N, C-alpha and C positions, 0 to 999 in steps of 0.2 A: 138293238135301235135303228133305225132308216136314214138314209141320208135323203135329202130334198134340195135340189136345184133351182132356183131363183135368179130371173134375170128384170128388172123393172122395166116395163114398156112404156113408162110413163113420160110425157115431155117434162122435159129439168128434172130438180132434185125432189127427194121426198124423205122424211126421215125414214128409218129402217123399221122403227117399233112398229111406224101408222101401216107400213107396204106389209109387215109379215102380217098384220091383225088382218089385213084382209085375205091374205095368202092361206092363213092358218084357222080362219075361222071354223072352216067345215071339220076340222079335230077340236074346236067346243075351246081354243084359245081367245081370251081374251087378251084385252091390251095389255093388262097387270101380268097375263099370263105370257105373252110373249118377251115380256121384261125377264119374268124369271127364267126363259130360257136363255135371253143374254147376259145374267148375274152367273147361270150355272154352265159356263162358255160352250153354250149347244150351238152356237151361230156364229158363223166365219165371213167375212167379206174377202174374196179378194186373195184364200186361202189363210186372212190372220184374222185370230177371235177377236170380239167385235164384244166392248167395254164399257160402251154408252146407248141406250136406247134412242140418244136423241143425233144421232151421226146421219149425214144426211146421204142417202143412193141415188146413182141414176141409172141409165141405162145401158152404161160402160162397165157397170161391175156384177161379180157375180157374187151371188149369195147362197153359202151353203147352210142347212139346218139341219141339225140331230134331234129326232124324235123318237121316245123311245114308246114301243107299243106295247098293250097290255099283254098280249100273248109272248112279248120277249122277256118278261119276269117272271124267273124262276123260282117255284117257290126250294127253299133249305130252310130244314131242321136244324133248329139252333136253341140256345137257353134262352131266351125272351125272359125278362122279368117283368111280370104284367101286375101292378099294382091296384087297377080297378078294373071292371070289365061290368057292362051292362049290353044290352043289344045295339045300342045307338053309336056306343064309344067307349074306348080304352084306354085306360093312361098307364104308359111304359118307365121302366126306368133304363136309358139307355147306356151302354159300359162305353169307355173308352175305345178309340181305334175304330169307330164303326161311321163309314159314311153314311145319312139317313137315306138319300135316293141314289137311281143309277145316274152318270153324267159320260160324254164322250172319255173326258180324261179319268173315268173310272172303270176299270175293270175286276175290283173284287168284289165280294159280296157286300150287300146293303142294307141298310133295316128294313127298306120294303121286303128283300127277298124273305126275311124269318118272317116281317107282319102279314105276307101272303100264306106262308105255310099255317101260322097261328089262326088267322082267321082269312080264310078262302073267300069269304061276299064280300072282300075291297077290293076283288082283282080287277072290279072293271069299273070304278067308282073314277077314276080316273086312269088316262095310257100312261101317266110318267110316273106320278106320285102318289099312288091309289093312298087312302086314307090320310095323307100329309098334309096337317093344316098352318103347321109352323116347324122349324126344324134347328138341329143344334150341330155345330161344327163338328168333325169327324172327331177329334181327342177332349170335345168336350162330355162330360158325362150329366145324368140326372134326368128330369122328367120330360117326356112329351106326350100331349093328348093326341089319340089315334080317333079318327071317326069313321066307323064302320056301316055308315047308309051315306048314300049323295047326298040326302037331303042334312042331313047333319054336317057332314063337312063343309056345305055351303055358308053353313049356318052360324059353324066354329069357325071359319076364315074371318066371316062378317066381325065376328067377336074380336078378332084379332083386328082385324082391321080398326075398329070402333076403339081400342084401347079397353076393353072390357075385360081385359084377360089378365089377371096380375100374375107378376113373374117375377122369382128374386132368384136371384144367385148368391154364391159363394168365389171368393177367389183369394187366393196369395200374392200378392204385388210385392215388386219390389221397391224398398224404400218405406221410411215413415212418413206418413203425410200429414202436412202442416193441418191442415182442414179435416177435424174427426168424420163430419158429416157434410153434406152439400149436394149438390146438383149440379151435373156437367150437360151442357147444351150447346150441341155443333152441327155443323151442315157437313153430310158426311155425301162421298160419292168414291165410285172409281178412281183408283190411283193410275193415274197416265201413263206411269212409268212402269207399273207393274201388274201384269195380267191379272193376278192372283190376291192384289192387298187391294184395302179399302181405307182413304185419309179421308182427313178433315182439310175443310176449305171454309175459307172466309165466306163469301157468298156464293156456294156453288153445292149443286145435290140436294139434300134432303134433311129437314130437321131432324137431329136426333136427340133423344133425352133420356138423362141415366142418373137417379140418384143413388146417393150411397151411403154407408155409413161404415166407422172402423170397429171390428168387432174385438181384435185383440191385438196389441203391436208385440214382434218379436226382436227387442231392440238391438241382442246379442247378436242379430244375425241379420239387422235389418230387412227386416219382412214386417209386413201387416197384412193382416186375414179382414176381408172385407166383406159385407152383403150390398149386393147391389140390385137394383130394381131398375129394370129397364121398362119405358114410360112408351118407346115406338123400338122397332123390332127392325133394325136394319143390320145387313150381314157383317159380321164381327163386331157389333157395337161395342160390346164392355172392352173387347182387347184394345181395338182404336183406341177408345175415348180415356182407357186408362196411360195408353202409350203417349198420347199426346200430351200427359201434364206429366210427364218423367215418371210414370209409376207402371211401368208394364205386367203384366199377368207374368209370374216366374213360369219359365219353362215355354214362354211362346219364343218361338223361332222366328215365326214371323216379322214380330212387332217389336220386340226387347230392344230397338236400336242401339245394339251393340252393349248394352247392361247386364254384363254377367257375373253371376255368385260365385266366387272364389271357394267356397267351402266345395269339395269336391263329393262330400256324401249328401249334400241336398240338392246337386247338379244330378247325383245320379239318380236320388226319388223322385225329383220332377223333371221326369222324361217325355213330358208332355206338358202343354198349358193346363196351370192350375185351376181349374174353371169348371163348376160344378153347379146344373139346373137345381137348387134345394127347392124352393118350396114353386107351387101354382095354386090358383084359385081363379073362381068362373062359375058361371051359372049355369045348370044343364041346360042345354039346348030345348029338351024337350018337355020336363018336367019343371024347371025354373029352380029347381034346389040349388042353394049353393054348396060347390066341390071344394074343397081345400086337401092339399095331398101335399108329402113332406119326404126329402127322400134322405137321408143320412148320408157322410160322404162316402164313397168307395173306397178299398182298401188303401190303394197308393197314395189317395189322398190324408187319409187316415194316419197313417205311416209317418206323412213327412210332416204332419201335426204333434205326433208325439215325440218325434225327434226335437223341433222346433219347442217345445214344450219343455223340455228336459234342461235344467239349470244344471247341474253338475252330475256323475255319476252317483248311481245307489253305493254309500262309501261303508265297507264293512271290515270292522278291525278285530284282532284277533290277537290276542295278551294269554300269559299264563308264565309260571313258573317256569327256573331253570331246568332244562330237560323233557319236560312235560309233555314235549313232542308237537310244539305250538307252528314252526316251520311247517311239519310234514301236515299238518290239518290248512296250513294257510295255502300252499301248494297244492291241495287236493280241491280246494275250495274255488283254484284258480286255472281249472282245466278250461278247456275250449277256448283258450286265448283271453280269459281274461285277465288284465293288468294287476301285476303282483308287486308290491313294494314291500321292503324290509329295512326296518330301524338297526339293523345289524348290518345290510350291506350300504345302506346310505352314510354311517358312522367310519365304513371301513373306506369310502369314497372322500368322507372329509378331512381322513387323517393322510391325505395324499399331499406331496410337495405342490405347495400353489393352492392349495382348496384351502377354505377358510378355519377349517378344524385344524390342521395342521400349523396355520400362520398364528391362531390364538394360544395353540399348549405350544407354541415356543414362544410366543410373545410374553405369555403368562408366566411360564418355569423355566424359561431357559433352555439351554441342549440337553438339560438331565432325561426328556423323553422323548426326545427325535434321532433317529437315525438320520442323518445328514446324506451319510454315503448312499444307502440305498431309496433315501427320502420320504420316508413313511414315520409314525409316531410309532413309537416301541410302543405296542399295547401291552405285550404281557409285562412289563417293566410298569407300565402307568394301571394296568391291573394291579397288579401285587401292593402298589401304593395305597389305592381306593380302598382296597380291602383291609389294609391296615391304619387308615385314617380317615375317620368316618366327615370331620372338615373337610379334607381335601377333595376326599369323594363329591362330597356336595359343590365344592369351588367348581370340578372341573364340570360338574353337571350343568352347572350353573352354565357352564361356556358353551357346551355340547348342546344342551336337549334346546335350545330356541333355533340352531341353525339345523338339527335334526326336523325340526316340528317346518323350520320353512322350505326343507326338500321335499316332505312329505307333502304340502301344501302346492308346490310347484307340480308334483307328481298329479295331485289331484284333477290341477288345470289343464294339465296337458294333456289328459284322460278326457276331458268333462264330454265329449261325444258318445263313449262308453256306457253300456247299460250300469255297468257295476263295478268297483276295484277294488280290491284284498289289499289292507294295510296289517302287519305284521309288526307289534310295536310292544317289546316284552315288558317296558316301564311304563305302559300307557298308567297305570292308576298312581305310581311314582311319581310321573312326569303332572300329575293333575288334570291329565285329558279328558278322564274319564267323568268330569266334573264342568261346570258352565264355566266359561262360554265355550269352551273346546269340544264340548259334548257334542252339541250340535253339529259337529264334523261329520260325527260319525251316526249313519244310521240307525246300524246293530253294533252291536260289540259280541264277539263270542269268545268265551272266555276256555281255556284249556286244562283240564283236571288230570293228574296222574300221580297214584298214592304214593307217598315219600319212597319208599321202600323201593319200590320200582322204578321210580325217578333216580334216585342215588345208584342201582345198581344199573343202569342204562347210559349214566355219565360217567359211571365205571369203566365200562365195556367201549364205549366210545369214545369218548373225550379220554379217556384214562387218568379222569378225578380219583384224588382219595376219597371216599366220604368227610375226613375234614378239610376238604375244600368245599366241597358240596356245602356242609354245615355252615361255612365262613362268606360263602358267596348268599347264600340265603339271609343270613343275617343283615347285609346291606339291602335287602328287596321286602316286601312289604309278605306277610307270612300266604301261602295258597288263599286262605279263605276270606283274608281282606282282597286281595288282587281281584278275584271273583267276585266278590260284594256287588260291584254295579255293573257285572255284564249280563246282556240281554238272553244268553244263551248260553250254557255248559256243555260240553262234549266232554265226557272220561275216555280218556286214552290211556286207560291203565291196562287193557285188555290186548288182543290179538288186532295185529295190522287189519284182517280183512273184517273185524268186529269195527274198528272204526271208519273204515273206508263206507261202509254201510252206514254208521252215522252221519258220515256227511253228504251221502246223496239224499238223505232225509233232509239234512239243513239246504241240502240244495233247492228242493222245492218249497220249502218254507221261507228262503229268501226270495224265491221265484212269486209267490203271493204275495210276501211285502213289496216287492218292488211294483207289482201289478197296482197294487192300492195307493204307493205311493204317486203313481203314476194317475191315477185317476184324481188323487187330490191335486196334484200339480193343472192339470186341463180342467179343472171345476172351473173355470171363468169362460171357458170356450164352451164346456156343456151347458151351461146356460142359456145357449142359444139353441139347445137340443140338435147340435149335427154330428155327433158321435153316434157308434153302432158297439156298445160295449164289448160285442159278443168278439167284434176283429182283434180284440187284444190278445184273447187267448193263443193263437200261434206266434207271436212274439215274443 
């Protein structure tokens, strides 16, 4: 990029864009081209960046202009996604983090470097922006039209200026919009207080028009997915428009006006402005055939939509008879930091002084079943009484089951952002949670089976129970056959541990497939707009 110095030799003052047009005409710059140099930060007046083409200059001023020569732009090999190509033009899908063309403020590799490598014939079309007829911001992804011939470049620029190219974007914006569709029409110009920003003015700048409609509302997260069609191509137009009406684009650090998203996961997923050039259509400059292209959202945008689409995690219930090994199976399923909840552990907590279970047992039965010195319910004594008296057992269950259910629902809510939770519920069937309306809580119920002889031996060896105790406890639980009757999947844990581990590993794969199908159902409303690439689900 070369530096050129100019000092006006005219009497009085003159607009800087008019002066530079006269000086740079030999380089092929029109008045509009000079304005482009100013907008891209390539013009300086007395060492300060020029932000308005209408500023007046005189013979006392020194003007610096940085112009990129075609020989300065080096071809760079890169993974350029070409959507369409003929000898006249190409349509590419720009990734995030890539500046469109060289500028004094950008020392990084740009899209133009990749384009010259992929289409060497464009190098001499334009000294600074060969093949470029419109641009996308660095962190905006999506479709761009590239000219491969000088004549075509001029025609395409004219199509854009005459608003004959239809461009639609997808954006995730902060907040729920009051109007679900509408048109935003404002005057826009450079922000006088910031060299990098644009802003809306009452009667200053150029008219800018954006039409939009809301595609989906994520009310739990106070976010909206919108489609925006720009009828004018002003710098940062969509970002400025939605920021101006109080709904900045998620992840936009420049125009967010301090509106932050408290959810740390969303903030981590939205590391850039969530704006994607989704559709573009225009008449081919030579054949006049109508061309239409669509770009599904990239992986980071897609992952964010999946996260926002989750109403709650996939809930897997694990149940089975006493001594069948359901705890072991539940813990194997909960590997890799999958949240795990146990009804037995919940009861343990509820039975401590100050918690609802302790207080309700004490209120219902006096001090008979509480150990005030230790501050806990005497579970052994309570258990013996429940084993001997069916009516008493039912009374205790009537007290405790709703409390356990409440604890379970609170656990699911606390882990609503997780992909899956494992709930170990020994009395799932006895409590009636395998039936409507509570059955809808569980996406999958896994039943763990173990033959009675092996189950009794395990309880004798591990817990020191006699066969008589096992049979007594079995009496006030449903038989294994009944407990497993309404389970979706049954794992036989009658054999060696390695055998059970292999079965659980297979179950993991099954649950993964079910979870993916479930996610697809949940984002069905989004995909009516044809924005998602289902193949991107595979690595999730």
